[in-house]
N, C-alpha and C positions, 0 to 999 in steps of 0.2 A: 128118672131118679135124681139126676143132677139138678134139674129145675126145681124139683120138690124140695131139695136141700138148700135152695138159694145160691147155687153155685153156677159156674159157666156151663153152657150146654154140653151134654155128653159128647156130641159130635166134635166139639172143640178139644176134647181130651184125647191125647194119644192112648194107645193101648197100655195096659199096666206094665208089660214087659219093656215097652219103649220108654215109659216113664222111669223105670228102674235103671235102664242103661244110661239115660240122659242125666240122672241125678247121681247115681253111684259111680258111673263111668265104666267104659269098656274099651280099652286100648288107647293108643296115643291120639287117634282121631277124635275120640269122645272121652276126654279125661274125667269130666264131671267133678264130684266133690273131692276126689282123691288127688287131684292134680297139685303140683308143687306151688308154693307161694311165690309171688313176685312183688317186690317193694312198690308201694304206692297204690296197688289195686284195692278194690273194695270187697270185703267179705261181710257176711251177715250171720247174726246169732239166731239159731232156731231151737226152740224149746225141745228138750230131748224126749219128753213123753209124746208130744205130737209127732216127732220124727219116727219113733218106734212104731206108733200106730200106723203111720203112712207106710212104713216098710212091710208091716204085717198085711196091710191092704193090698199092696202091689204084688206081694208074694202069694197071696191067696188065689190070684188069677180070676177072681170074680168081681166084676165092677159093681155088682149089687150087694156085695158083702156088707155085713153089719159092722165090720171093722173100718168102714170109711172114716177118714180122720176129720173131715169137716174143714172149716176155715183155720188158717194158721193162727195159733193163739200162744203168745209169749208172756201171758200174764204172770206165770210163775217166776219169771225172771226179774220182775219189777218189784220195788219196795212198796209202791202204791200206784194207783191208776190216775193220780193227778199230776205229779211231777215226772212220772215214768223214769224215775231214777233206778239204775241197775242195782240189784242186790250186791252186796260185798261178798267176796270170796266164793264166787261161783266156780264150779269145777267142770272143765270140758269133758264130754262123753258121759257125764253123770247128770248134769243139769242142762247142758246145751251142747249143740254141735255147730260147727262152722261150715258154711257153704259159700262158694264164690258167687259173684254178682249175677252171672248168667243163670246159674241154678236157682238162685233166689227168685229172679224174675219169672222163671218158668213155673215154679211152685205157686207164686202169687197169682199168675195167670190161670193156672189150673184150679186152684183151691180158694184163692182169695185170702184176705187178711181181716182179722177181727176189726170191727168198726172203731175208729178213733185211736187205734193202737199204732204207735209209730214203729217203723222198721228199725231194727238195731243194727245200724251200719257201722262197720269198723274198717280201718285201713291196715294194710300190711306195712310194717316199719322194718328198717334194716338196723339191727342192733348188733354191732361188732361182727359184721359179716354173716349174721344169721337173721333170716326173715321170720317175722312173727306178727300174728294178728294182735293188735292192741285192743284187748277186750275192754279195759278200763282206760278212759280218756284222762287228759290232764285238766283238772278243774281249777280255774283261775278266778280270782276276785277282781272285778273291773271297777274302777272308780275314776272320778274326775279330779284334776288337780285342785279345783276350787271347792270340792266337796269330797274329801277323802274319808268321811265318817259313814258314808252310805254306799258301800260297794254292792255290786250285783254279781251273781255267780254265772259262769259260762264254761262249757266244756269244749276242749279242742283236741284234735288228733296231734300226735307228735310229729306227723308229717305235714300238718298245716303250716303255712308260712305266717310270719308275723303280720303281714298285710291282712290276713284273715282275722286275726285278733283285733287289729285296728278297725276294720270294717264292722265287726261285731260291737265294739265299744262305741263307735259313732252311731250305730243303729240303736243301741240301748239308751244312749243319752241324747238322741235326736239332734245331732250336730248338723248345722246347715252344710250343704254340699260345697259352698265356696270357702268355708272356714278351713284353715290349715291346722292339722293336729300331729302330735307325735306321742310316742309311748315311752314310759319308764317302768322298770321293774324294781320293786322295793325288796331289798335284801333283809335277811334276818337281823342284821345289826342296825337297821333303820336307814341305811344309805340307799340312794337310788342310782340306777345305772341305765343309760340310754339304750333302747332297742333301735339301733341305727339302721340295720340292714333289714328291710321289710321282706326281702326274698329269702331270708334265713328261716329254717324250719323251727318249730317249737322245740324239737329235740336238740338241734344244734345250738339253740339259744339257751339250753340248759334250764328251761322252765319246768317246774314241777308243781304238782297239785298243792293248793293252799297258798301259793304266792299271790301277792297283790300287784296288779298291773295298773299304773296310773296313766290316764290320758290327759295331755296338756293341750290347750287351744291357744293359738297365737293371738295376741291382743291386736286391737285396731291400729296401734302405733307401730306394729311390726315387731315388737319385742315378745319374748316368752316370759310368762310370769315367774318361772323358776330362775331366770337369769338376773332378776333385779329384786331379790327379797329385801334388800336394805332400803328400798324406796318407800316412803310413806304413802298411804292410800291417797291422801289429797294431792300429792305430787303426781301420782299416776293419773288421777282424774284431770289435773291441769294439762298434762301431756296429751291426753286423748281429746280434750276439748280444743286444744290449739289446732288450727287448720292453716297450714302454709302450702306453698307450692311443692309438690313432690319432687324430690331430687335436690332441692335447694336446702341442704342441710350440712352444717359444719361438722368437723371431727376434732375432738379435744386432743390437744398435744399432751401426751403422757410423760414427756421428757425426752427431747431430741427425737421425737417420732414424726416430725414434719415430713420427712422423706416418705414414710409410709402413708401419711395422710394424702400427700400429693399424688402418689401412685394410685391409691384407692379412688380418689375423686376423678381421676382420668378414666379409670376402668368403669366407674359408676355411670359415666356419661357416654359409654359405648352402647348405643340403642339395642342392637340385637342380643348382646350378652345380658344386659339388664332385663330385657323382656323375657328372656329364657328363664331367668331366676324368678322374676315376679309371677310368671305363669306356672311355676312349679314343674316345669318340664325336666328340671334337673333331678327330681325325685326318682324318676324311672330309670335314670342313667347313672346313678351313683355306683361306683365300682369299689366294693369293700374288700376285694381279694387281690387287687393289683399290687404286686410286691414293690413296684416303683412308685406307688401312690401313697397317700396318707390316710387310708381307711375311710375316705369320704369326709374326714373331719375338716379339712381346709375348705372344701366346697360348701359344706354346711355352715361353717363359720362365716364364709363370704356371703352366702345366701341370707343369713340373719342380718348381716350388715346392710345389704342392699334393701331388704324389706323394711328396715327401720328408716333408712335414708329416703326411701320413696313412699313412705306411708303418709307424709305430709303432716305428721303430728310432732315433729321434732325440729327445733332450731339448730341443735347440734347434739351429737351423741358421743359416748365414750367407747372407743373401739378396744377396750381392755381385753375382752375375750378373744378377739381376733389376734391381737398382739401376742397373747399367751400361746395360741395355737401355732402361730408362725415361729415363735422362739422354740417351741417344742420340736418342730420338725426341721428347723434350720437354725442350728446353734449359733451361726454367725450373727443372727439377729436377736440373740438373747441380750438382756440388759437394756441399757438406755444410752448407748453410744450412737453418734451420728453415722448414718449409712447413706448409700447412693439409691435414689428413687428408681433408677433404671435396673439396678441389681435386684431390688425387691420386686419390681415388676416382672423381671425375668423368672424369678423363683415362683411368683404367684401364678403366672400363666402356665408354667410347667406343672405346678401342683394341681391346678384346676383341670388341666388336660388329663393327667393321670387319674385323678379322682373321678372324672366323668368319661373315661375312655370306654367306648362301647365294645371294644375288643376285650373279651374276658380272658382269653388265653392267646398270647402272642406266639405266632409261629416263626420258625427260623427261616430267614430269607437270605439267600446268597446274592450279594451284589455283583452286577456284571458291568464290565467296561463297555463303552459305546462300540468299540471295535469297528469303526467306520460306518455304523448304521445311521440312518437319518435321525436328526435331532428330535423330530416329532415322535418317532417310535421310542427312542430312549427316554424322552421326557415323560411320555405316557406310562411307560413301564415303571419308571422311578416313582411317579405319583401313585400309581396303583399299589406298588409295594409298600409305600409309606402308609397308605390308607388301610392296608391289611394288618398293620400293627398299631396304627394310631388313627383313631376315628372318634372324634369328640367335637363338641361345640367350639372348642378353641381352634381345632384344625379347620373346621368349617368357616370360621370368621377370620382368623389371624394368619393362617399359613399360606405362604406362596412358594415359588420354586426358583432356585438359582440354576444357572449353568456355570460350571466351574471347568476351566480349561487350563491344563498344566502342560508345559512344553519342556522337554529335557534339553539342556544347553549343549549336551555332548552328542547324543545320537538323534535328536530331533523328534523323539517319540512324543506323540500327542495323546493325552488322556483327557477324556470328556466325561464328566459325571453331572448328574442333576440332583441337587440337594434341597430339602425343604428349609424354609426359614420362617421365623416368627416375627422378626423385626429387622430393620436395616440399621446398621451402625455406620453412619456416614462421617468420614473424616472431614475436618475443617482444614482449609489451606493454612499451613504453618509457615511462618516466616523463618528464614534461616539465620536471622540476626536477632539479637536481644539488646535491650537498652539497660545500661548499668550506670549508676550514679556513684561517683568516687570523690574523695577529697585529695587534692594534690598539695603536698607540703614541700615548699621550696627550701633550698639551702640558704637562701637569702633571709636572714632573720627579720628583716624589715617587712617582709611580705606575709600577709595573712594566708592561712590555708584557703584553697580555692576549690569550690565545688564544680564538678564537671558532669555532664550527661553524655555518655559515650555509646556509640552503636558498635557492637562487636559480634563476631560469629558465635552462634550458640555452641558449635562444636570446637570453638577456638581454645587457645591456651592463654596463660597469663601474659606471655610475651605479646600476644595480639592486643590485649588490653593496654599494655604500655605503649605499643605503636600508635594506637588510636589516641591516647592522651598526648603523645609526643607531637602530634599535629597541632594541638592547641597550645602547648607550652614551649615548643622548640627545644625541649630537653631530650637528648637521645634516650631511646627506650632502654638501652643497656645500662643507663645510669639511673635506673628507677628500681625501687624495691616495693613490693606490694604486701600489705599486711591487713589482717582482719583484727580490728580493735574492739575489745569487749570489756566493759567494766574497768576502764582506765589501764588495761594491760593488753598485751598481744595474745590473741587467741591462736593466731597462726601467722607465720611469715612464709609467704608462698615462693616457690621456685618458678622460674620462667617457663618450664616445660609442663607444669601442672595444668590440668584441664579447668576451664572456666566453669564447668558444671559443678565444681566443688564450692563455688561461691553462690550463695543464695541472695535473692533480691533484698532480703531484710538485713543482710550483713552490713556492718559499717566498714567500708573498705577505704583505707588510707594508702596513698602511693607517695613514697618519699623520694626526693632527689638525693642521690649520694654522689660522692666524688670519685668512687672507684667503679669500674665496669663490672657488672654482675656476671659478665661472660668470662672474666679472667679467673685464674686459679687464685682463690682467696689466700693461699699460703704465700704467694709471691707478689700479691698486690701491695701497692705503696701505702694503702690506708686500711684501717679496720673499721667495720660498721658495728657500732655498739647499740643495742637496745637499751633505752634509758627510761626508767619510771620515775614519777614524782610521788613522794610519800610524805605524810605529815605524822610526826611523832607527838603523842599526847604527853601531858605533864605527869610527873610522879610515877613513872614506870621504870622497871629494870629491864632493859632491852637486850641484855646479854643472852645470846643463844635462843632467842624467841622472837616470833613475829607478832605477838600480841601488842596492841598499842600503836600499830601503824595503820594508816588509812591511805590508800592510793587516791590520787586526784589528778585532774587535768588529762591532757592527751599525752600518751607516751611518744618518744622520739626514736628515730633511727639516725644516729649521729656518726658522720665519717670522721675518724681520728687518724691523722698521719702517724705512721709507725714511730717516727722520731719524736713524737710528742706524747707517747704513751706513759705519762707519769701523772700522779694524782693532781699535782699543781697545774700542769698543762691542761688536763681534762677539766678541772674546775674553771679555768679561764675560758676554755672553749665553750663550755656549757653556759657560762655567764653571757658570752657573746651570742650564742644561739638563742637564748631566752631574752635577749635585750629588748624585744618589742613589748614584753609584758612583765619583765622583772627589772625593778629599779635598783641601781647600785647605791650603797650608802654614800652620803655626801662626805666631804673632807673632814668634818668634825666628828662624824660617826665612824670613820675608817679606822682610827687608831684607838686602841684600848690599853691604857698604861697599867691597868690592874693586873699584876702578875698572878695574884691569887685567882682572880676571875679567869685569867688565861689558862692557868693550870686546870682549873675546874672545867673549863670549856673543853680542853683537850682530853681530859679524862672521860667526860661524858660524850664527846664527839671524837672518838679515836681516829676517824678517817678525815679529821679536819686537816687543812693544808698548812704547812709550816716550812720554814727554812731548814735545810738539813744541817747536821753537825758531824764532826769526824768521830772516829771510833773512840778516842780517849775521852772526848767530851760526852759521848753517848753514855759511857759507863758512869760518868759523874752525874749526868742529868737523870739517868734512870733511877739512881738512888734518891734523887730529889723529887721524883714523881713525874718527870717529863717522859713523853713517849716518842720523841724524835730519835732517829737513828740514821747512820750514814750507810749508803749502799755498799755492799761488799762484793757484788757481782753484777753482771749485766742483766741477769734475770731479775735481781732485786730492784735494779734501777728502773726496769720496765715491767712492773708486775701485771699490767693489763695487756701485754703483747698477745693478741689472739685474733682469730678471724671469725667471720660470721659462719655459723653452722649451716648445715644443709637444710634443716627443717625448722619450723617455727615452734613457738612455745605453746604449751597447753594452759588452760585456765581452770581453776578449781570448779568442778561442776560441768566442765566441758572436756571432751577427750583431748589428751595431750599428744601431739604428733611427734614429739622428740623427747629424748631423755633429758633429765635435769642437768644443767651445766655444772662444771666443776667450780670449786670455791677458790678465791685468791688467797695468797699467804697472809698470815697474821702473826703478830709478835708473840714469841714464846713468853716474854715477860708479862704480858697481859693476855692470857689465853681467852678471856671473855670478850676481847675486842681486837680490832685490826690495828696494825702498826701505822704510825704516821708516815705517809708516803714520802720517799726521798725526792729530792729535786736535783737538777743538774748544777745548781749554784753551790759554791763553797759554803760550808756551814759556818755559822757565827754563834757565839755564846748567847744563850737565851736572856741572860741578865742585861745584855747590851742591845737587845733588839726590841722593836715595837711591832706587835702583831696586828694583822687586819682582822676585823670582825667578820665572821663567816656567815653567809646567807643560808647555806645548806652544807651538809656533809655528804660524802660519797660512801656507798656501801655496795659490795658485790652481793647479789641476791640470787634466788632461784628464779625459774622462768615465770612463776606466778607473782613474783615481787613481794612475797609475803614473809619468807624466812631468810635471815642473813646467812652468809657462808662464813663459818667460823674456822679459826686456826686449829681447833681441836680435831677437825676432820681432815684438813689438808695442810697441815703445818709444814711450812718451808717449801711447798711446791708452787709452781707457777701455772698459770692457765695455759693449757695445751692448745695447739692449733686446731685440733679436731673437735673442740667444744665451742659452745655458744655462751660467752659471758653476758650477764645482765647486770646493769648498774642501776642503783636507786639513788635519787637525790632526796635526802632526808631533810625536811624543813621543820624547824621549830614553829609552833603555832603562832607565836608573836612575830617571828620573822616573816611568815607567810602573809599575815595580815598587813604588815608594814610595807613589804616590798613586792609582793606578788599580786598583779592586777588580774583578778578573776575574770572580769568582763572582757578585757582585752585578750586574754588567753583563749577564751571560748569563741572569740569572734572569727568570722570567716566571710569571704565574699563569693558571690556567684558569678561564674563565667557566663559570657553571652550565650553559650550553648544551652544553659539551663532554661532559656526562654523558648527553646525549640521543643515542641511536643510532637513526636511522630504520630501522624494520623493513621488510624486503622480503618482502612476503607471497608465498608460492608461487603459481604459476599452473598451471592444468590444461592438459594437452596439447590438450584440446578448444578451449580459449580461443585457443591459437596457430593452430589450424586455422580457427577462425572469423575471425581476423584475415586469414588467407590468402585467404579467400573474400569479404572486405569490398570494397565498391566504392571505388576510388581514382581520383584525377585524374592523368593523365600529367604528367610533369615537362617543363619547357620544353626540356630537352636531348633529349627523346625524344617529339616530337609524332607524331600520327597523321594521315596524308593522307586527307582526306574526299573520296571520289569525287563527292559531290554538290556540295559547296562548292568543289571544285577547289583546295583549299589545306590546309595543315597546321593541325590543331586540337589543343588540349589536351583530348582526349576523356576521358570517364570509362571506366574499365575494370573488369570484374569477371571473376574466374576461378572456375569451378565444376568439381567432379570429376564426370566422366561415367562412366568405368570405371577400376577399380583392378587392378594386376598381382598376381601371386602373391606376390612379394617387394616390400614397400613400404618405401622408404627415406625417412625424414623427417629433414631437415637443420634443426636449430634455429639460427636466425641470431643467434648470441651476439655476433658481432663487428659492431658498429654503426658505420657510416661515413656521416656526414651532413656538410653544409656547416657545421654548428655544432659538431660534436664527433666524437671517435673514442673508442670505449670497448668493453670486453668486458662483456657482461651476465652476471652470476653469479647470476641469478634461478633459484631452484629450480623446475624444471618437473616436475610430478607426472604421470608416464606409467604406464599399466597394464602389468604384465608379461603379463597374460592378458586376453582378451576386450575388446580395443580395438574398439569398434563404430563403423563408418563409415557405417552405414545413413542417418544423418541428414545426411551430407555429400554422398552420391552422388545426383545429380539424375536419373540415368537411371531411367526407370520400372522399378520392381522387380517388379511383378506378383506372381506366386506363387513367386518364386525362393527357393532355399535360404538361410535367414538366415546360415548359416556363410560364405556368399560375401562377407559384409561384416564378418566378425569376424576379428581378427588377434591373434596371440601374438608377444611379443618374442623374438628369437633372438640379437641382438647389439647392443652399444652402443659407440661410439667416444667416449672421454672426453678432455676437455682441461682440464688444471690450469694455473693461472697467468694471465697477463695478455696485453696486446697485444704486448709486446715479447719475451716469452719464455714458456716453458711446457713442458708435457710431455703426451704422448698415451699412453693405455692403452686396453684393451679388456675388456669383459665379453662373453662369448659362451657360447651353449648348445651342447654337443656333440651332434651329430645322432644318434650311435650310443647314447650312454648317457642323454641328457637332462640331464646334469649341467652346472651353470654353472661357468665358469672365469674367472679374472682373468689377463689377459695383460699383463705389464709388460716389454716387450722380451723378453729371454731367460728371464725368470722367469715361471712359470705356477703358479697355486694355485687350489684349489677355493673357491667362495664360495656363500653362501646367497642366495636371491632378494631378501631384505630389504636386502641391501647394494648392490643394483644402482642404485637411484634416488639420484642425488646432483646437486649443482649443477654437476658437471663434465660431465654428459651433453651430447653435442654432435651425434652422428649416431645415429639409432635405426633398427634393422632389424627389420621385422615380417614374419611369414609368415602367409598366409591359413590359417585353421584347417582347412579341408577338404583341405589339401595336407600337413599336418603328420603325420609318422609318429611315433607315440609308442612308444618302446622298451618292451618287455615288462618289463624290469628297471629301468625308470626309477623313481627314488625321489623323494619329496617333499622339496624342499630348503628349505622355509620355515624350518625350524629348523636347517639345516645340510646339507651334502652331502658325500659321499665323492668322492674323486678317484682318478686313476691312481697308479701306484706312484711316478711322478716328482714328484708334487705334495706340497707341504706345506700345512697348514691356513693359510687366508688370514685374517689379523687384520682386525677390523672397521675399525680406524683406518687401515689401509693403503688400504682402498678409498675412505675418505672424506677422506684427507689432502688438504691444499691445497698441491700442488706449486708451488714458485716457482723451482725450479732449472731451469737450461737443460741439455739433454742434453750 
């Protein structure tokens, strides 16, 4: 009967009751159609009419019954027999029933399926913790980025992963297997969003029927068409037609991004990492759910960059998209400020590791102390634990293992741990001394200032600086005062106990010889040290109670004034003597000025001009006549400048002031807008009977900036107290300055013989830096170690040793030194080998009979830094993995170099590759005498590699 009906032989059919039990189910061992749904499994639609006829057949108990259902026929469920599209709004149990995969397969085996009719397979999806068979699939429109007007329709289960959609799109559009593609979903507002995670389901990606999915194919030059819409078509064609050497591609400086370009060029020339991205192995390892990662975006942005650099179709590229991604995930790199290439490198390696971490869910691991166990056992355990949480291409290539030994200074407890590392930060030998250049100003007015180059302790004090200068000048250190001169005024006057770290190399330091010992109590000293400024007053200004119209010039002075000469007249004569080298006194014809009218005018305009004193009676008379002279009425008035040097120096406008503003000297109540004429020790004479000298300058008490005069309106009748710092200004008329002040002579100085001495910085070997790295050190107070035995924090000794080394070893030379005493960049030449760097003496792991090449490394890249702490420029030397040629990368410029040019004082981060992993190109040429480059490169001049960049990007 079965054969006559074109069905499987009757002998192959089980009995009707057996069929019913297998399809309908009977007990837990044979659940059949009634069993519960499980997410992800397949179920099939069965036309309800055929199903009812089958039930009637098996329930009849007669295999030859006329109710035999025949082949499975789902035709009533389709809109047509060409597209086999499912009808809309079908109702379960009325038009169809659902059967699990195993039941469907049995029915097809027993009864067959109508010819050319597809099975209606559907998957069980988990919707809000409820399992349901998705009868209707998600229908998407697939199109290519280059042809978005001709989409094709495809249906997908909500449980299908995005990779299935991509495969379908590649199949529909016949994309070659070697071409790289990616998907975008077009939103209702016209914007497009990347479908990054290929392992995400259609349901989780929130794709719904009717949406457009765009497939984009990477261009030959490594770029994505969507990432450069602004480029004209002919420019694109030019790029694709250009054919240079892969990897020999510059990076455009976007504005202070040379640090980023340098780090990227170094990583680009790490062969195993670059091949990993070029071969698309990263696509299967992108970790989109790592909370410590960047959702795969950093890895994808870096991959795009590498593919462009190694396409061979670019002379240089603009890394704007990568810069944007970095700034998005690391706010410290936002904007266009200069940064450190090693800091960017550290962030990038960590970001790539987390984005490509093969461990999707990190387990908690409790760290254990060595507790006397063998090092091999503890190291193996530490590395195994590290790999349980961190397993990526970055770990495979860059991670090694330290041995860290801590010893408690109190109880002797030894703690041994093994920690992974990604790079070595090797310290440079730091000199304990520093070189300082200063100007020495002698009390002898005939001597010019003398420039000295001194060697002083970095952690020393100002007194040490004076002692060093004393050896050259034979002036006792205690008779020196040190000041920072800035913009013709004292920025700060230093005390002997202040640290030299306060003084920067760029500061202009003047050391003045004084007659009084700075170690004495200023209140009891025989002399007072006065800071003196030189100012020029402009014509036609009212200078009462204002600093406008005065301009400071020349070098300020620290003048020792004996206490018994603290009068305006004595001070005037003392300053004339002190300035005698470059200030000419008026000759005898010019000294006397018989014009009483001019004299009165002079004294009214120059209230601090010097004159003979008069007695009280005469003062009343002359005051009425307009004279400003007066007789002293007390000792305080006789010595209005009686004061001592304050403890701290003066501040300058725009720079921090380390001391309060000094008090103002007394001024005449008769002329509140000006100071009184200073009294003298001589008996006063009548003005009408005297001849006055012409003044070269007038004296004025001023504030520490030398800008505003101290007026009687503020401190009327008071004297300068001993706990303040008086500042005096020598005010010059413009004509007087031109006639009597020799500018060239005033600015002149001589160089001491010590200026010819330049301390030589001997080069250091890289091995010396590595020895320093493994030297025992004591922990700082800010970072103590908690001793489990003593139950308290201890300043333990710490020693780091190398246990195992990675394939790619990054050595960071710590050129930027930051201590509590100083901040500096060390420009010491570090001699590092280009080939055969042997680490066998530094690795403490028992070597046994291992291959010696496991400890030998060859250089593959160098990140250089030219300049100082505040500014600089980064470049790169790198060896091309394909040709073996060395290139110099300076932002968008690339040129070939010889090996002898690589070693320089600018070397900052070194990249080494283990020799047993290096692939030597068959056509690699020896570059010791020079090397060829690609078509895009010009010969690299030697001076370009060794230049000392001081410019800022």
